Structures are given as structure tokens and as C-alpha cells.
C-alpha positions in Angstrom: -52.7 64.9 9.0 -49.5 66.7 10.4 -46.5 64.9 11.4 -46.8 63.7 15.0 -44.2 62.7 17.3 -43.2 62.7 20.9 -44.8 65.4 23.0 -47.5 66.2 20.6 -51.1 65.9 21.8 -54.8 66.5 20.3 -57.4 64.8 18.4 -55.0 63.8 15.6 -52.7 62.1 18.5 -56.0 60.4 19.7 -56.8 59.3 15.9 -53.3 57.8 15.5 -53.5 55.8 18.7 -56.9 54.4 18.2 -55.7 53.1 14.7 -52.7 51.8 16.1 -55.0 50.1 19.0 -57.1 48.7 16.2 -54.2 47.2 14.4 -53.1 45.3 17.7 -50.4 47.6 19.0 -50.3 48.0 22.7 -50.4 52.1 23.3 -51.4 52.0 26.6 -54.6 54.5 27.5 -56.3 56.4 24.4 -55.5 59.9 25.8 -54.4 62.0 22.9 -50.9 62.3 24.4 -48.0 61.2 22.3 -45.8 59.4 25.0 -43.2 56.9 25.2 -45.6 54.2 24.8 -47.2 55.4 21.5 -43.6 56.3 20.4 -43.0 52.5 20.9 -46.2 51.3 19.1 -45.0 53.3 15.9 -41.7 51.8 16.1 -42.8 48.3 16.4 -45.4 49.2 13.5 -42.5 50.8 11.3 -40.3 47.8 12.0 -43.3 45.3 10.9 -43.8 47.5 7.6 -40.0 47.7 6.8 -40.2 51.6 7.1 -37.8 53.9 8.5 -37.9 53.3 12.6 -37.8 56.6 14.2 -40.7 56.6 16.1 -42.4 59.6 14.4 -45.6 59.4 12.6 -44.5 61.2 9.2 -46.4 61.1 5.8 -45.1 57.4 4.9 -45.9 56.0 8.5 -49.1 58.0 8.3 -49.9 56.6 4.6 -49.2 53.0 5.5 -51.4 53.3 8.9 -54.4 54.8 7.1 -54.3 54.0 3.7 -52.4 50.6 3.6 -51.6 48.9 0.2 -53.6 45.7 -0.8 -50.8 44.2 -2.1 -48.4 41.6 0.0 -45.6 42.7 1.7 -42.7 41.1 0.8 -39.5 42.4 2.6 -35.8 42.2 2.1 -32.5 43.9 3.3 -29.3 44.4 1.7 -26.0 44.6 3.6 -22.4 45.6 3.2 -19.3 44.9 5.4 -18.9 48.8 5.6 -22.2 48.9 7.3 -22.7 45.9 8.9 -20.1 43.7 10.9 -20.3 40.1 10.3 -20.5 39.3 13.8 -23.5 41.2 14.3 -25.8 39.2 11.8 -28.0 36.5 12.8 -29.4 35.1 9.6 -31.8 32.7 11.3 -33.3 35.6 13.3 -33.5 37.9 10.2 -35.5 35.2 8.2 -38.0 34.7 11.4 -38.3 38.5 11.4 -40.6 38.7 8.4 -37.6 38.9 5.8 -37.9 37.0 2.8 -34.9 37.9 0.7 -31.5 39.7 1.1 -28.6 41.2 -1.0 -25.3 41.4 0.0 -22.1 43.1 -1.3 -19.9 40.5 -3.0 -17.2 43.1 -4.8 -16.3 46.3 -5.7 -14.4 47.5 -8.9 -11.8 45.1 -10.1 -9.7 44.1 -6.8 -10.1 40.7 -7.3 -8.1 38.3 -8.0 -5.3 40.9 -8.4 -5.7 41.9 -4.7 -8.1 39.8 -2.9 -9.2 41.0 0.3 -8.3 39.4 3.6 -11.7 40.0 4.8 -13.8 37.1 4.3 -17.0 38.5 5.1 -18.9 37.7 1.9 -17.8 34.3 1.8 -18.7 33.6 5.4 -22.0 35.2 5.2 -23.4 33.7 1.8 -23.9 30.3 2.8 -25.6 31.4 5.9 -28.2 33.1 4.0 -29.1 30.2 2.3 -29.1 28.0 5.3 -31.5 30.4 6.8 -33.9 30.0 4.1 -33.7 33.5 2.5 -33.9 34.3 -1.0 -30.5 35.4 -1.5 -28.5 37.8 -3.9 -25.1 39.2 -4.6 -24.2 42.6 -6.0 -21.3 44.4 -7.5 -20.6 48.1 -6.8 -19.5 49.6 -10.3 -16.3 51.9 -10.4 -16.7 54.0 -13.5 -13.0 54.4 -14.3 -11.7 50.9 -13.5 -11.3 48.3 -16.3 -14.6 46.5 -16.8 -13.3 43.3 -17.5 -11.3 43.3 -14.4 -14.8 44.4 -12.7 -16.6 41.3 -14.3 -13.7 38.9 -13.4 -13.9 40.2 -9.7 -17.6 39.2 -9.7 -17.5 36.1 -11.3 -14.7 34.6 -9.4 -16.2 35.4 -6.1 -19.4 34.7 -6.6 -20.9 31.3 -7.4 -25.0 31.5 -8.1 -27.3 28.8 -7.4 -30.6 28.2 -9.4 -32.4 29.4 -6.5 -30.4 32.7 -6.0 -31.6 36.0 -7.2 -30.0 37.3 -10.4 -26.6 39.1 -10.1 -27.2 43.0 -9.3 -25.1 45.8 -10.6 -24.9 48.8 -8.3 -24.5 52.1 -10.3 -24.8 55.2 -8.3 -23.4 58.6 -7.4 -22.1 57.9 -4.0 -19.9 58.4 -2.2 -19.0 62.0 -3.7 -15.7 60.5 -5.2 -17.7 58.0 -7.3 -19.9 60.8 -8.7 -16.6 62.8 -9.4 -15.4 59.7 -11.5 -18.7 59.3 -13.4 -18.2 63.2 -14.5 -14.9 62.2 -16.1 -16.5 60.3 -19.0 -19.2 61.1 -21.3 -22.7 59.7 -21.4 -22.1 57.2 -24.3 -19.2 55.8 -22.3 -20.8 55.4 -19.3 -23.7 53.5 -21.3 -21.0 51.3 -23.0 -19.1 50.3 -19.7 -22.3 49.5 -17.8 -23.7 47.5 -20.8 -20.2 45.5 -21.1 -20.3 44.3 -17.6 -24.0 43.5 -17.9 -23.8 41.3 -21.1 -20.6 39.9 -20.2 -21.9 38.5 -16.7 -25.3 37.5 -18.5 -23.3 35.4 -21.1 -20.9 33.9 -18.6 -23.5 32.7 -16.0 -26.7 32.6 -18.0 -28.4 34.9 -15.4 -30.1 38.6 -16.7 -28.7 40.9 -14.2 -30.7 43.5 -12.2 -29.5 47.0 -12.1 -29.5 48.7 -8.8 -29.9 52.9 -9.0 -31.4 55.9 -7.8 -33.5 58.7 -9.5 -30.8 61.4 -9.1 -28.1 59.3 -10.6 -30.1 58.3 -13.6 -31.5 61.8 -14.2 -27.9 63.5 -13.9 -25.4 60.9 -15.1 -27.5 58.8 -17.5 -29.8 61.6 -19.1 -32.9 59.6 -18.2 -31.8 56.8 -21.0 -34.2 54.0 -21.5 -31.3 52.0 -22.8 -31.5 49.6 -20.0 -35.0 49.0 -19.2 -35.0 45.4 -20.4 -33.2 45.1 -17.0 -35.0 44.8 -13.9 -35.1 47.7 -11.7 -33.7 47.7 -8.1 -34.7 51.4 -7.2 -33.2 53.3 -4.3 -35.5 56.2 -3.3 -36.0 56.7 0.4 -39.0 57.8 2.7 -41.3 58.7 0.3 -45.2 57.3 -0.1 -44.4 56.3 -3.7 -41.1 56.2 -5.3 -39.8 58.3 -8.4 -38.9 56.0 -11.2 -36.7 57.0 -13.5 -36.3 56.4 -17.5 -39.8 56.9 -18.1 -41.3 54.5 -15.4 -38.3 52.4 -16.6 -39.7 51.9 -20.0 -43.2 51.5 -18.8 -42.3 48.4 -16.6 -41.8 49.9 -13.2 -39.6 48.8 -10.4 -38.9 45.3 -9.2 -37.4 45.8 -6.0 -37.6 49.2 -3.8 -35.0 50.2 -1.2 -37.1 52.5 0.6 -35.2 53.1 3.5 -31.6 53.3 4.8 -32.7 53.0 8.4 -34.7 50.0 8.9 -34.7 47.9 11.7 -34.5 44.1 11.6 -34.2 40.9 14.0 -30.8 39.5 13.9 -28.9 43.0 13.1 -27.9 45.6 15.4 -28.5 49.1 14.2 -29.8 50.7 11.0 -30.2 48.5 7.9 -31.3 48.9 4.2 -34.9 47.8 3.5 -36.5 46.8 0.4 -40.0 45.6 -0.9 -40.4 43.2 -3.8 -43.2 44.5 -6.1 -45.3 41.5 -5.7 -46.1 38.4 -3.7 -44.1 35.6 -2.8 -45.0 33.6 -5.6 -44.2 36.3 -8.2 -40.7 36.7 -6.4 -39.8 32.9 -7.0 -41.1 33.3 -10.3 -38.9 36.5 -10.8 -35.9 34.5 -9.8 -36.8 31.9 -12.6 -37.3 34.5 -15.2 -33.8 35.8 -15.0 -32.4 32.3 -16.2 -31.3 32.6 -20.0 -31.8 29.6 -22.2 
């Protein structure tokens, strides 16, 4: 089936409308005309499934519509102050909108505590996430040329994890471009050593085994598809695809734990686009995952 969008017509649009109607979405009259009502129904379906919400029935949406996975759909989001203003988040509404877990950016580089930010965005949101009943997690954005111990202390001084929280996550990626340029200034061994230092030090200090957030391009271009870190759980960013590309030989045969599948999701309680994620398992397995990251 081709990509279907506003203004299209024909038997494939009629097939799309029938499928949406069968799933309980209001498309009005099944007439083979992709009008505003059909577009709205597609958007509602995309929102419900944690997909990019654009009202276009592309490959990913059509796959979800006609060949849905039999796995339970456990959805999450992740937010950062640069993308989502604090005042625009209603965490209670987020939870009620079929969201089970949420990550929030806590720190970047080594600014804390030497230059503590005036913005209390993380501190204000962190307790609200728990109060709403979400399984919450915090992540650190790694700066490749910044002293690693300073980055560790930045995170540890700001984030106090509880037993019910997700493990700490380390974001290693090649965006924005200036970060990619910094990664390019050190060789592969140094990249591995610096990432290892952060992961091992944080694990030792808090007794939780961290998660690695990354994307296939970064792991190919900067990490040479190393399997050095495949004992850590993988939070994978790979957008608008039917199946994600998993680096490092399917992450050492283990696959991904969390998949950030779109940057243009929509959830109740947040205005505008938001990163959305899927946990690779059931809610019970998500809780078991949280417990499994606690180091004896």
C-alpha cells in the first residue's frame, strides 16, 4: 500500500478507512476520500500508538494498522528543558494519557557544582513525575572533551535515585554537530575509556547499572560497532522506521531495551512535539528491569 495523505482517494483510502473504523476511530463515511476526518482519525491512532503524529499514513503507521505487534505497548517519553518548557508539562495528564515511564535530562557535561544552573527545571519536575505515578528516569548528556570525573559529580550531586526509579542513563551521541566534532578529536580507545569511566564510577557510587542511550549512526561512525558495552542495557534512538537498526551486532545479541522511535510524538499534558519511547516488553517486565539494575 502506498503512502496515503490528505487529498488522496481510491480503494486504498477506503481500505484505510475501514481499518480505522474497525478499530473504533471515527472516520465519518467510508467513501475512499482522504479528507479532514480521516486525517484526524489517523492522528488519533498515531497518538495512541506513540508514533509520529502527522496525519499521514506512511509505512510505519500502515504497518501498525494492518500488522500490529502482539506485544503489549508500554509507552514512555523523554524531555529536556531545551525542548519542553516546565510550565507546559502536566505530569498527571501525561500519566493518564497511556504513558508508563519518562526520562528527564538532569545534567550535561561538568557544569555542576562549579557553575550550578539558575534554572531549576529538573529539580521542579523530578518529584512531580513520581507523584503522577510514572516510572521515572534521569539521564546525563555526555560531553566527550569534558573531564569525566567532573561529569560524574555533576550527575551524582543533582540526581538522587530511588529504588523504584529507572537506572541512570548516559546519552552518547553525535548531535548537535559541535558535539560530533568533539568526538572526532579523540580516538576510539579514548572514547571507550571515557564512556567506561562514567559508567563504572556511577555504578559503583549508586549501586545501579546504567543504561546507554545512543543511535545507530553514532555507534557506527564513532564507536566502530564495538560490543564493549553490550552488557549495559540499550536505549536506542532510531526514528520513523518499522523496525529499528540495532548497532553492535544486535547489541551483542541482546537487542534493545527501550526504543526512542520518534521525536514528533504527541501526549496529553505536553504542548508540542515530544520524544516518545517503547519499552521492549510488558509493564511487569519493565518493573523487573528496574529491579535487575540494582547491584548487590
